[in-house]
N, C-alpha and C positions, 0 to 999 in steps of 0.2 A: 857691225849690219850695213854692208854695201847699198846704196842707193840702185833701184832699178834702173836701166836705161831708158823705159819708158817715161817715168816720172823726171828721171833727169834732162832728158830731151824736152819735154812738157816745159818744166820750169825755165829751161834756158830761152825756148822760143818766148814764152809768156816774157821772162825779162825784157828780152830784145825787143818785142812788138812794143811794150810801153816804152821803152829808152826812146824810140824814134816815131811812133807812131800819135803818141799825145804831144799836144802844144807845150813848150817851154812853162815851165809855172814859176822862176823868180819875178817877183814885182817888176813893176814896169821900171826903168830906168836903173836898175842894178848893173852893176859893174860886173862883166864875166872874167872871171879869172882864166885865163889859157891853160893853166897847169891844175886844174879841177882834179884829174885823174892823179896828179901827183899826192896832193893834199890827201886824197884818199886812200891811195897806197900808203902812205905813212900813216894814218889812224890806221888801217887795218895791221900793218905792220909791226910797229912802235906802241898803239894804245892798246888796241884788242887783243894782241899776242904777246905783248912784252909786260903790260900793265902798266905804261908810262902814261898816268893818269894827271901828271905833272902838265904834260902836253896839249891838256884838253884845251887852256886860254891861247893857245898858239892856234890852233886846229878847227876849234868850234867857235862859232858866234856867241857873243860874251853873253847874251838872254839866252843860251840855248847850255851853257857848260853845265850848272848843276845836274839839269834833267839827264844828259848824257851820263855825268859821273854816277846819279842815282843807279840808273840802268845797268850800267857796267859793274856797279860794286854787287846789284844783286845777281847778274849773269858770275859773277868771278864767285860770291859765295855759294852758288850751286854747282856749278862747275871751275872749280878752282885752276885747273890745266887745259882751259878751254883754248883751242887753236883754229884759226882761219885759214885754211890753204886757198889762193886765189886760181880758180880754174879760168877765169874770162874775167876780163874788167871792158867796158864798152862806156865810152866818153864821147859826149857832144854839149860842147858850150859848158854850162856848170853843171852838167846833170852827168851823174855817174852811176853805172850799174855795174855791181859784181855778183857774180855767181860764184861762190865758193863752197868748200866741204870743211863742215865743223866738226872737230873731233872733242871729247872729252869725258872724265869720269862723272856722274852723278854723286857727289857726296854731302850736299846739302841740303838743307829745307829748301822748297820751292813755295812760297806763300802765296797764298792768291790764286792757285791754280784749280781749285777745287769746288764744287757748289757751296756756297754759304762761307768762302775765303777759309777753308779749311787748309792745311800746309799739305803739299805733296810731299811725302817722306823722301829719303833718298837711298835709291835703289843700289847703288855703288856699281852700275852698268856701265860700260863704255858706250858712250853715245857717237855715232857718225853717220851724218845727214848730209843735205845740201840745203843751203839758203841762198836767197838772191839778196840784195843788198842796195837799196836806193839810195843816192845822196844827192843832194843839193848843195852846190858852192859857189859862195857870192863873197867878192873880195876877198879871197884866198881862205875863206873859214866856211865849214861846212856849216849851214843854216837848217837842213832838215835830213833826218835820216829814217827809214824804214825798214825791217826785215820781214820777208815771206819764207816762209817755211811750212813744212808739211807736219802739223801738230800730230797727227793722226800716227806717221812714222816715228815720229819722236817718243810718243806714248808706249809705242810698241816696243822700240827699241830700249827703253828703260826698263822693259818687263812688266807694264802695265797693262791691263785688260781695260778695254774701254766699251763701257755698257750705254747702250740708248738710253735716254731718261723715261721714266714712267708716262706711258701715255705716247710712246712713240709709234706711228703707225709707217707701214713700210707703203712706199709708191709704187705703182704699176711696174715701173722698169726693176725694182728691186725685187718684186714676188718672182718674177721670171727665171731668177738667177738660182 
């Protein structure tokens, strides 16, 4: 499933606005590495795409390595062939925003995604979606990482039907559609 152009443009605009409109969030006195984009590019290419978790201590701050490793292991268990294709990368100081196309086959159980902590069963479907990745790099290591994605698009791409919860009421603008 190819992301539609309007959601792609909206995601790109939002990512760029966030990257440049907000004040920098590294703590005061943090030394900014001029090669923050290189650190993130290496993280995406070697850790996310090649599964080189042995590079985490070199690319991620020591107090964040375990959290990053757990997240990566979970994503790889659910999507073993997960791949990030970098479409755009914007860097300013120690802040880096990456817009990428993510692909992979949903073949593993995805725990905790359903109400009550139920497991989302593997669909076998191929996922292709856009994500925006936000990183902060201090002293040559990633200290913060966030992923923004359209979870409704992901659910649909994996073949799941999204049903509003009991008691859901449409707003006025939704009733007119």
